[in-house]
ZAVORO-864833 format. One record per residue (C-alpha): x, y, z; residue in three letters. Coordinates in nm, 3 decimals. Example, Ala and Ser with C-alpha at 12.3 -4.5 7.8 and 13.67 -1.06 7.14 Angstrom:
REM ZAVORO-864833
        xx        yy        zz   resn
     1.230    -0.450     0.780    Ala
     1.367    -0.106     0.714    Ser
***
This chain:
REM ZAVORO-864833
        xx        yy        zz   resn
    -0.510    -3.842    -0.867    Unk
    -0.575    -4.098    -1.152    Unk
    -0.851    -4.336    -1.082    Unk
    -0.807    -4.364    -0.660    Unk
    -0.976    -4.564    -0.540    Unk
    -0.986    -4.701    -0.182    Unk
    -1.162    -4.985     0.000    Unk
    -1.192    -5.112     0.356    Unk
    -1.330    -5.483     0.356    Unk
    -1.603    -5.555     0.152    Unk
    -1.800    -5.288     0.176    Unk
    -1.876    -5.034    -0.076    Unk
    -1.519    -4.795    -0.170    Unk
    -1.443    -4.514     0.099    Unk
    -1.280    -4.393    -0.248    Unk
    -1.456    -4.419    -0.574    Unk
    -1.196    -4.404    -0.928    Unk
    -1.137    -4.013    -0.813    Unk
    -0.957    -3.838    -1.087    Unk
    -0.886    -3.457    -1.064    Unk
    -0.588    -3.255    -1.165    Unk
    -0.477    -2.915    -0.931    Unk
    -0.267    -2.699    -1.079    Unk
     0.061    -2.575    -0.977    Unk
    -0.002    -2.276    -0.748    Unk
    -0.395    -2.307    -0.684    Unk
    -0.604    -2.406    -0.429    Unk
    -0.828    -2.703    -0.475    Unk
    -1.103    -2.719    -0.183    Unk
    -1.312    -3.099    -0.158    Unk
    -1.593    -3.078    -0.037    Unk
    -1.897    -3.260     0.043    Unk
    -2.149    -3.438     0.350    Unk
    -1.944    -3.639     0.653    Unk
    -1.818    -3.947     0.505    Unk
    -1.801    -3.855     0.135    Unk
    -1.395    -3.940     0.165    Unk
    -1.284    -3.613     0.102    Unk
    -1.053    -3.711     0.395    Unk
    -0.921    -3.993     0.309    Unk
    -0.818    -3.925    -0.083    Unk
    -0.650    -3.581     0.122    Unk
    -0.430    -3.830     0.330    Unk
    -0.361    -4.089     0.014    Unk
    -0.121    -3.792    -0.124    Unk
     0.112    -3.799     0.123    Unk
     0.052    -4.188     0.222    Unk
    -0.107    -4.148     0.524    Unk
    -0.361    -4.418     0.377    Unk
    -0.227    -4.646     0.105    Unk
    -0.499    -4.661    -0.220    Unk
    -0.637    -4.970    -0.331    Unk
    -0.589    -4.918    -0.677    Unk
    -0.507    -4.562    -0.878    Unk
    -0.231    -4.363    -0.864    Unk
    -0.177    -4.062    -0.692    Unk
     0.094    -3.794    -0.854    Unk
     0.271    -3.521    -0.789    Unk
     0.521    -3.364    -1.083    Unk
     0.368    -3.692    -1.279    Unk
     0.614    -3.937    -0.991    Unk
     0.377    -4.143    -0.834    Unk
     0.382    -4.086    -0.467    Unk
     0.417    -4.501    -0.408    Unk
     0.735    -4.501    -0.570    Unk
     0.817    -4.255    -0.261    Unk
     0.935    -4.386     0.119    Unk
     0.683    -4.207     0.310    Unk
     0.886    -4.059     0.556    Unk
     1.094    -3.846     0.313    Unk
     0.730    -3.790     0.097    Unk
     0.534    -3.613     0.361    Unk
     0.885    -3.365     0.481    Unk
     0.796    -3.286     0.116    Unk
     0.415    -3.168     0.161    Unk
     0.268    -2.913     0.409    Unk
    -0.012    -3.070     0.632    Unk
    -0.178    -2.850     0.850    Unk
    -0.508    -3.036     1.037    Unk
    -0.749    -2.857     1.287    Unk
    -0.588    -2.992     1.580    Unk
    -0.314    -2.843     1.492    Unk
    -0.057    -3.050     1.631    Unk
     0.220    -2.902     1.749    Unk
     0.482    -3.040     1.982    Unk
     0.394    -2.875     2.325    Unk
     0.727    -2.940     2.502    Unk
     0.912    -2.726     2.193    Unk
     0.864    -2.378     2.180    Unk
     0.732    -2.216     1.910    Unk
     1.086    -2.163     1.618    Unk
     1.120    -2.561     1.753    Unk
     0.818    -2.656     1.622    Unk
     0.863    -2.419     1.341    Unk
     1.195    -2.493     1.265    Unk
     1.091    -2.906     1.286    Unk
     1.071    -2.993     0.890    Unk
     1.368    -2.792     0.806    Unk
     1.612    -2.969     1.020    Unk
     1.546    -3.273     0.918    Unk
     1.590    -3.188     0.587    Unk
     1.909    -3.100     0.670    Unk
     1.914    -2.726     0.643    Unk
     2.239    -2.540     0.876    Unk
     2.135    -2.349     1.245    Unk
     2.145    -1.979     1.032    Unk
     1.900    -2.078     0.767    Unk
     1.652    -2.211     0.946    Unk
     1.673    -1.960     1.149    Unk
     1.621    -1.705     0.891    Unk
     1.300    -1.918     0.822    Unk
     1.161    -1.914     1.170    Unk
     1.158    -1.540     1.144    Unk
     1.045    -1.490     0.841    Unk
     0.754    -1.749     0.833    Unk
     0.661    -1.603     1.222    Unk
     0.643    -1.277     1.027    Unk
     0.424    -1.300     0.776    Unk
     0.177    -1.539     0.977    Unk
     0.154    -1.181     1.232    Unk
     0.396    -1.330     1.529    Unk
     0.637    -1.108     1.639    Unk
     0.972    -1.376     1.653    Unk
     1.120    -1.213     1.961    Unk
     0.763    -1.245     2.136    Unk
     0.676    -1.534     2.041    Unk
     0.923    -1.771     1.894    Unk
     1.052    -1.818     2.277    Unk
     0.687    -1.915     2.403    Unk
     0.566    -2.298     2.414    Unk
     0.240    -2.417     2.221    Unk
     0.043    -2.399     2.565    Unk
     0.058    -2.030     2.642    Unk
    -0.081    -1.924     2.303    Unk
    -0.474    -1.881     2.166    Unk
    -0.637    -2.141     1.924    Unk
    -0.603    -1.896     1.627    Unk
    -0.242    -1.809     1.733    Unk
    -0.179    -2.171     1.740    Unk
    -0.299    -2.225     1.411    Unk
    -0.101    -1.950     1.227    Unk
     0.199    -2.060     1.392    Unk
     0.072    -2.453     1.226    Unk
     0.044    -2.278     0.925    Unk
     0.408    -2.148     0.949    Unk
     0.538    -2.496     1.044    Unk
     0.363    -2.632     0.741    Unk
     0.581    -2.398     0.543    Unk
     0.895    -2.452     0.689    Unk
     1.038    -2.659     0.402    Unk
     0.899    -2.449     0.113    Unk
     0.709    -2.775     0.008    Unk
     0.558    -2.748    -0.357    Unk
     0.189    -2.866    -0.177    Unk
    -0.006    -2.808     0.119    Unk
    -0.245    -3.014     0.275    Unk
    -0.513    -2.853     0.439    Unk
    -0.748    -3.086     0.689    Unk
    -1.097    -2.858     0.791    Unk
    -0.779    -2.661     0.942    Unk
    -0.989    -2.329     1.123    Unk
    -1.332    -2.554     1.176    Unk
    -1.242    -2.586     1.590    Unk
    -1.185    -2.204     1.607    Unk
    -1.515    -1.933     1.659    Unk
    -1.566    -1.755     1.392    Unk
    -1.438    -1.448     1.413    Unk
    -1.094    -1.591     1.486    Unk
    -1.205    -1.806     1.180    Unk
    -1.203    -1.527     0.942    Unk
    -0.935    -1.350     1.017    Unk
    -0.729    -1.746     0.970    Unk
    -0.845    -1.752     0.604    Unk
    -0.762    -1.325     0.517    Unk
    -0.440    -1.469     0.713    Unk
    -0.389    -1.745     0.472    Unk
    -0.463    -1.557     0.130    Unk
    -0.253    -1.339     0.178    Unk
     0.000    -1.605     0.274    Unk
    -0.062    -1.791    -0.019    Unk
    -0.007    -1.472    -0.204    Unk
     0.310    -1.381    -0.077    Unk
     0.452    -1.749    -0.143    Unk
     0.223    -1.944    -0.373    Unk
     0.193    -2.345    -0.291    Unk
    -0.078    -2.583    -0.487    Unk
    -0.293    -2.647    -0.183    Unk
    -0.564    -2.958    -0.142    Unk
    -0.802    -2.816     0.113    Unk
    -1.031    -3.030     0.269    Unk
    -1.385    -2.863     0.416    Unk
    -1.755    -2.914     0.479    Unk
    -1.823    -2.551     0.457    Unk
    -1.953    -2.404     0.102    Unk
    -1.892    -2.062     0.184    Unk
    -1.520    -2.109     0.286    Unk
    -1.482    -2.297    -0.019    Unk
    -1.612    -2.036    -0.243    Unk
    -1.415    -1.801    -0.086    Unk
    -1.066    -2.006    -0.070    Unk
    -1.115    -2.176    -0.389    Unk
    -0.930    -2.182    -0.713    Unk
    -1.139    -2.469    -0.788    Unk
    -1.395    -2.649    -0.592    Unk
    -1.410    -3.080    -0.600    Unk
    -1.780    -3.215    -0.469    Unk
    -1.773    -3.507    -0.400    Unk
    -2.073    -3.741    -0.318    Unk
    -2.033    -4.133    -0.151    Unk
    -1.636    -4.144    -0.218    Unk
    -1.765    -4.012    -0.607    Unk
    -1.666    -3.692    -0.762    Unk
    -1.953    -3.504    -0.875    Unk
    -1.866    -3.194    -1.007    Unk
    -1.459    -3.010    -1.011    Unk
    -1.523    -2.597    -1.106    Unk
    -1.442    -2.277    -1.043    Unk
    -1.661    -2.127    -0.757    Unk
    -1.819    -1.923    -1.049    Unk
    -1.914    -2.146    -1.243    Unk
    -1.992    -2.425    -0.935    Unk
    -2.198    -2.159    -0.855    Unk
    -2.401    -2.019    -1.197    Unk
    -2.426    -2.412    -1.336    Unk
    -2.432    -2.697    -1.075    Unk
    -2.389    -3.022    -1.225    Unk
    -2.713    -3.204    -1.057    Unk
    -2.930    -3.121    -0.831    Unk
    -2.721    -3.287    -0.506    Unk
    -2.448    -3.010    -0.621    Unk
    -2.735    -2.778    -0.649    Unk
    -2.894    -2.835    -0.302    Unk
    -2.536    -2.867    -0.111    Unk
    -2.440    -2.528    -0.234    Unk
    -2.791    -2.396    -0.154    Unk
    -3.084    -2.152    -0.223    Unk
    -2.895    -1.888    -0.147    Unk
    -2.636    -1.903    -0.492    Unk
    -2.706    -1.513    -0.580    Unk
    -2.579    -1.386    -0.204    Unk
    -2.297    -1.680    -0.225    Unk
    -2.185    -1.465    -0.510    Unk
    -2.075    -1.167    -0.254    Unk
    -1.775    -1.424    -0.190    Unk
    -1.658    -1.422    -0.548    Unk
    -1.580    -1.064    -0.509    Unk
    -1.262    -0.918    -0.323    Unk
    -1.213    -0.555    -0.205    Unk
    -0.905    -0.544    -0.411    Unk
    -1.105    -0.579    -0.736    Unk
    -1.281    -0.304    -0.717    Unk
    -1.308     0.057    -0.720    Unk
    -1.219     0.206    -0.355    Unk
    -1.308     0.582    -0.277    Unk
    -0.926     0.699    -0.145    Unk
    -0.889     0.685     0.199    Unk
    -0.797     1.122     0.360    Unk
    -0.491     1.002     0.517    Unk
    -0.294     1.182     0.760    Unk
     0.025     1.099     0.945    Unk
     0.054     1.193     1.301    Unk
     0.211     1.505     1.331    Unk
     0.096     1.676     0.989    Unk
     0.103     2.100     1.045    Unk
    -0.273     2.199     1.031    Unk
    -0.156     2.420     0.747    Unk
     0.025     2.162     0.561    Unk
    -0.281     2.011     0.604    Unk
    -0.516     2.299     0.450    Unk
    -0.297     2.326     0.134    Unk
    -0.368     1.947     0.100    Unk
    -0.744     2.027     0.114    Unk
    -0.691     2.303    -0.108    Unk
    -0.476     2.147    -0.376    Unk
    -0.780     1.901    -0.417    Unk
    -0.522     1.558    -0.343    Unk
    -0.709     1.561     0.016    Unk
    -1.090     1.528     0.038    Unk
    -1.229     1.501     0.415    Unk
    -1.488     1.227     0.477    Unk
    -1.738     1.385     0.694    Unk
    -1.539     1.611     0.845    Unk
    -1.293     1.357     0.943    Unk
    -0.929     1.280     0.796    Unk
    -0.796     0.911     0.883    Unk
    -0.486     0.952     1.091    Unk
    -0.185     0.751     1.030    Unk
     0.144     0.602     1.230    Unk
     0.489     0.691     1.129    Unk
     0.458     0.352     0.933    Unk
     0.137     0.455     0.734    Unk
    -0.069     0.217     0.972    Unk
    -0.425     0.400     1.087    Unk
    -0.506     0.507     1.438    Unk
    -0.832     0.655     1.392    Unk
    -1.055     0.898     1.256    Unk
    -1.015     1.268     1.384    Unk
    -1.259     1.529     1.329    Unk
    -1.074     1.821     1.087    Unk
    -1.225     2.060     1.324    Unk
    -1.077     1.971     1.592    Unk
    -0.759     1.974     1.484    Unk
    -0.480     2.224     1.651    Unk
    -0.181     2.318     1.512    Unk
    -0.065     1.976     1.406    Unk
    -0.240     1.648     1.413    Unk
    -0.294     1.446     1.745    Unk
    -0.427     1.101     1.770    Unk
    -0.371     0.837     1.937    Unk
    -0.419     0.479     1.887    Unk
    -0.876     0.427     1.919    Unk
    -1.135     0.230     1.778    Unk
    -1.131     0.217     1.417    Unk
    -1.323    -0.043     1.282    Unk
    -1.382    -0.191     1.040    Unk
    -1.077    -0.280     0.900    Unk
    -1.075    -0.428     0.636    Unk
    -0.771    -0.643     0.433    Unk
    -0.792    -0.612     0.039    Unk
    -0.828    -1.015    -0.026    Unk
    -1.176    -0.934     0.214    Unk
    -1.476    -1.115     0.016    Unk
    -1.722    -0.820    -0.041    Unk
    -1.983    -1.060     0.190    Unk
    -1.726    -1.035     0.502    Unk
    -1.709    -0.655     0.428    Unk
    -2.087    -0.613     0.379    Unk
    -2.117    -0.783     0.693    Unk
    -1.839    -0.600     0.915    Unk
    -2.058    -0.268     0.805    Unk
    -2.407    -0.372     0.928    Unk
    -2.211    -0.530     1.241    Unk
    -2.012    -0.174     1.336    Unk
    -2.299     0.039     1.180    Unk
    -1.988     0.203     0.992    Unk
    -2.035     0.409     0.696    Unk
    -1.749     0.331     0.569    Unk
    -1.472     0.085     0.623    Unk
    -1.072     0.110     0.611    Unk
    -0.907    -0.124     0.349    Unk
    -0.558    -0.204     0.455    Unk
    -0.253    -0.394     0.214    Unk
    -0.075    -0.664     0.358    Unk
     0.161    -0.475     0.646    Unk
    -0.164    -0.284     0.665    Unk
    -0.156     0.058     0.466    Unk
    -0.525     0.169     0.385    Unk
    -0.577     0.185     0.009    Unk
    -0.903     0.305     0.062    Unk
    -1.203     0.283     0.190    Unk
    -1.553     0.068     0.108    Unk
    -1.948     0.155     0.158    Unk
    -2.246    -0.046     0.130    Unk
    -2.228     0.179    -0.248    Unk
    -1.968     0.060    -0.354    Unk
    -1.973    -0.326    -0.310    Unk
    -2.323    -0.279    -0.467    Unk
    -2.137    -0.174    -0.794    Unk
    -1.877    -0.427    -0.736    Unk
    -2.139    -0.754    -0.716    Unk
    -2.181    -0.923    -1.001    Unk
    -2.363    -1.300    -1.034    Unk
    -2.225    -1.643    -1.056    Unk
    -2.346    -1.644    -1.422    Unk
    -2.124    -1.299    -1.511    Unk
    -1.806    -1.437    -1.312    Unk
    -1.851    -1.743    -1.470    Unk
    -1.855    -1.560    -1.819    Unk
    -1.614    -1.348    -1.735    Unk
    -1.377    -1.631    -1.649    Unk
    -1.458    -1.801    -1.989    Unk
    -1.379    -1.516    -2.198    Unk
***
């Protein structure tokens, strides 16, 4: 954005001389109090709102030189209300933009299946359903898939997770981070929640009264607020928010004692004797044939073969989860360890409170590391 201003009538500007750049493939979160102009700024990108002056550039091209309908087909858009078409199936909703772009049926079907799988909705199960048959969290996943369907270089997200409960919200945030790893996009994301911004963003842009107050990576924003307004908005617990600056994938994890169901007792004992399998508190982590965790099994209860049925196994944490999320999950479940899994839900290690404490760095340390 280059000196973008939006005025309604003779009053103060809703957005006032806003200038910033989002690097390709990064997530920039616009944040600030209600009425600060963040949603107006977002909507000027896809011309739902026309700027009074200044320019919005995509790849150095002013969006006002593009026809709005064509421009919007090339920009993913996710909103709080999702906006799925109720009379179309989930597959048809996801495939709507590719159809408008003139893709052939085979390519559309392949893209729909790929994206539904990426957002954790089995295509054969959910593709034929209608939006009213899905939960709020599932509808938001479909909204993400639909926004990605045309393979847009840019995504606009306007408080996309604020209408769901806290547990679903955390899962959707983690799902989005995994999705962004699989299909990197440039993202402009509006939020009113500083904790969400710290977790999701590569850059955070703080706005007040239509103007940009500070734009910086999360660690720098927490360590060095530009003024009293930013410091107050970020909150006094900046050190605690530092727990959201590090992800489980960034720290040393304890090896998980993974054993596939059906493994022979003798083979398990040989692995233990060789030192490549170390039970945790006398227990093994049973996994299915795809390597996905089922439950903990006491070694002493194993007969000639390891037998396990699916059961409670909490917490199971994605590798992109922050240390703050992991610590909260451990306290909530009373567990000594959480099982950390990759995007395919296969264990990559265990995390406990000691590992979280060891992996914690202050916002100032994080900012210094980024500078170095």
